[in-house]
C-alpha positions in Angstrom: -5.8 -8.0 -39.0 -9.6 -8.6 -39.0 -9.5 -8.8 -35.1 -7.7 -5.5 -34.9 -10.1 -3.8 -37.2 -13.1 -5.2 -35.2 -11.5 -4.0 -32.0 -11.1 -0.4 -33.4 -14.7 -0.4 -34.5 -16.0 -1.5 -31.1 -13.9 1.1 -29.4 -15.3 3.8 -31.5 -18.8 2.6 -30.7 -18.6 2.7 -27.1 -14.1 0.7 -20.3 -14.4 0.6 -17.3 -13.9 2.4 -14.1 -15.9 -0.1 -12.1 -18.6 1.3 -10.0 -16.9 0.1 -6.8 -19.3 0.5 -3.9 -21.5 3.1 -5.7 -24.6 1.5 -7.2 -25.8 2.4 -10.7 -28.8 4.6 -10.8 -32.0 2.6 -11.2 -32.4 1.6 -14.9 -29.0 3.3 -15.5 -26.6 1.5 -17.9 -22.8 1.5 -18.3 -21.1 -0.3 -21.2 -17.4 -0.4 -21.9 -14.6 -2.0 -23.9 -10.9 -1.9 -23.0 -7.8 -3.5 -24.3 -4.5 -4.0 -22.3 -1.5 -5.1 -24.3 2.1 -5.5 -23.0 5.3 -5.0 -24.9 5.6 -8.8 -25.6 2.3 -8.7 -27.5 0.2 -10.4 -24.8 -3.2 -8.9 -24.4 -6.5 -8.9 -22.6 -9.7 -7.5 -24.1 -12.7 -7.0 -21.9 -16.3 -6.1 -22.6 -17.9 -4.8 -19.3 -21.4 -3.7 -18.4 -23.6 -2.7 -15.5 -27.3 -2.1 -15.1 -29.0 -0.5 -12.1 -31.8 -2.9 -11.0 -32.8 -0.8 -7.9 -31.3 2.0 -5.8 -29.0 -0.5 -4.2 -28.7 -3.5 -6.5 -26.5 -3.5 -9.6 -26.3 -6.3 -12.2 -22.9 -6.6 -13.9 -21.0 -8.7 -16.4 -17.6 -9.0 -18.0 -16.6 -10.9 -21.1 -12.9 -11.4 -21.6 -10.5 -12.7 -24.2 -6.7 -13.2 -24.1 -4.4 -13.8 -27.0 -3.0 -16.8 -25.0 -6.2 -18.7 -25.9 -8.6 -18.1 -23.0 -12.2 -16.8 -23.1 -14.1 -16.0 -19.9 -17.5 -14.7 -18.9 -18.9 -13.7 -15.5 -22.1 -12.2 -14.2 -22.6 -10.8 -10.8 -25.1 -9.0 -8.5 -23.9 -6.2 -6.2 -25.8 -5.0 -3.1 -25.0 -1.6 -1.6 -25.0 -1.6 2.2 -26.1 1.2 4.5 -23.6 4.0 4.3 -21.7 5.2 7.3 -21.1 9.0 7.0 -19.3 9.5 3.7 -18.2 5.9 3.5 -19.9 3.6 1.0 -19.9 -0.2 1.2 -21.0 -3.0 -1.1 -21.0 -6.8 -1.4 -21.2 -8.9 -4.6 -21.5 -12.5 -5.8 -20.9 -13.8 -9.3 -21.0 -16.9 -11.4 -19.3 -17.5 -14.8 -17.2 -19.8 -16.9 -13.7 -20.1 -18.4 -12.9 -21.7 -21.7 -9.4 -22.9 -22.6 -7.9 -25.7 -24.6 -11.4 -27.0 -25.6 -12.5 -27.2 -21.9 -15.3 -25.1 -20.3 -15.3 -25.0 -16.5 -17.3 -23.0 -13.9 -16.0 -19.9 -12.1 -17.4 -18.1 -9.0 -16.5 -14.8 -7.5 -17.2 -12.9 -4.2 -16.4 -9.3 -3.7 -16.4 -6.5 -1.0 -15.9 -2.8 -1.8 -15.4 0.4 0.1 -15.2 4.0 -1.2 -15.7 7.6 -0.5 -15.5 10.9 -2.3 -13.4 13.9 -1.3 -13.1 17.6 -2.0 -10.4 20.3 -1.8 -8.1 19.1 -4.6 -9.0 20.5 -8.1 -12.6 19.4 -8.8 -12.6 16.7 -6.1 -12.2 13.0 -6.4 -12.7 9.6 -4.9 -11.0 6.7 -3.1 -12.0 3.1 -3.5 -10.9 -0.3 -2.3 -12.2 -3.3 -4.3 -11.5 -6.9 -3.2 -12.3 -10.1 -5.0 -11.9 -13.8 -4.4 -12.3 -15.9 -7.6 -12.3 -19.7 -7.8 -12.3 -21.5 -11.1 -12.4 -25.2 -12.1 -9.1 -27.1 -12.4 -7.7 -27.2 -15.9 -4.0 -26.7 -15.2 -1.9 -29.4 -16.9 1.7 -28.4 -16.6 2.5 -30.1 -19.9 0.0 -27.8 -21.7 1.7 -24.6 -20.6 5.4 -25.6 -20.5 6.2 -23.3 -23.5 4.6 -20.2 -22.0 6.6 -17.4 -20.5 5.8 -16.1 -17.0 4.2 -13.0 -18.6 2.0 -15.1 -20.9 1.0 -17.4 -18.0 -0.1 -14.4 -16.0 -2.9 -13.8 -18.5 -4.5 -17.1 -17.7 -7.1 -17.6 -15.0 -5.8 -19.6 -12.0 -7.8 -22.0 -9.9 -7.8 -19.5 -6.9 -6.9 -15.8 -7.0 -7.4 -13.0 -4.5 -7.3 -9.4 -5.7 -7.3 -6.0 -4.1 -7.4 -2.8 -6.2 -6.9 0.5 -4.4 -8.0 3.4 -6.6 -7.4 7.2 -6.3 -9.4 9.2 -8.8 -9.2 13.0 -9.4 -11.5 15.2 -11.4 -8.9 17.6 -13.0 -11.6 19.4 -14.9 -15.3 18.8 -15.8 -14.1 16.9 -18.8 -10.9 15.1 -17.6 -10.0 12.6 -14.8 -6.7 11.2 -13.6 -6.9 7.7 -12.2 -4.2 5.8 -10.3 -4.8 2.2 -9.3 -2.6 -0.1 -7.2 -3.4 -3.7 -8.2 -2.5 -6.4 -5.8 -3.0 -10.1 -6.6 -2.2 -13.4 -4.9 -2.5 -16.3 -7.3 -2.4 -20.0 -6.4 0.0 -20.8 -9.2 2.5 -17.9 -9.5 2.2 -16.2 -6.0 2.0 -12.5 -5.3 2.2 -9.7 -7.8 1.6 -5.9 -7.8 1.1 -3.4 -10.6 0.4 0.4 -10.8 -2.1 1.5 -13.5 -2.2 5.2 -14.4 -4.7 6.5 -16.8 -6.2 9.7 -18.2 -9.9 9.8 -19.0 -11.4 12.5 -21.2 -14.9 13.3 -22.6 -15.6 12.5 -26.2 -19.0 13.1 -27.8 -22.1 13.0 -25.6 -22.0 10.3 -23.0 -18.8 8.7 -24.4 -15.3 8.9 -22.8 -11.9 7.7 -23.8 -9.3 6.2 -21.5 -5.5 6.0 -22.2 -2.9 4.7 -19.8 -0.1 2.4 -18.8 0.3 -0.5 -16.4 3.7 -0.9 -14.7 4.6 -4.1 -12.8 6.0 -3.5 -9.4 6.6 -7.1 -8.4 5.9 -10.6 -9.7 5.6 -11.7 -13.4 4.4 -9.3 -16.1 5.6 -6.7 -18.6 4.9 -3.0 -19.0 1.5 -2.7 -20.7 -0.6 0.0 -22.3 -4.4 0.4 -22.1 -7.0 2.0 -24.4 -10.7 2.0 -23.6 -13.9 3.8 -24.0 -17.2 3.7 -22.2 -20.8 4.9 -22.5 -23.0 5.8 -19.5 -26.6 6.6 -19.7 
């Protein structure tokens, strides 16, 4: 109960639509908190942040916690490449750690992003493709996870995972956005999975926004999940 109360307080204080290939403005900051929870009670809570170091370099971090008993932290540096017309590109490298069952092991991440904006539909929108390769230290002992369901196991970080997120965002009004994201993931342990995340984002007070949505599995392990998040950008 205390954890739920703390989560509600943090949500009210201040999730992310990641920047993709678009760098944060120099000295600009973005802070967010989000919680995804499936119908079996499994959950992932993430605290996410970005800071604009220069016009092209963005420093980011994500702290994560799952109810299955895993805590993670990763920090990365993203570099924006020279744009080609309306197309934007970025590369990133990150280092972090995963803590589970009393063990703390290293984690590394490499990413490549593409994106562009568009007009002509309502108030306009954007397309983005974000790809990630993540490698973590080995801590998979089959005996430790024999009692976990496939859905629970999917909330744990594998040794090697490749992800691609295709996002279509639409500004319905000045205060509201619709975001659809196709999440593709290839894990070393459980194979391929795909999910569709659909959310609505609306302005709150000042720089704060709220995000509500649902994540629907299309293939692979996982259950229907719901998401709530807020973020601050300044």
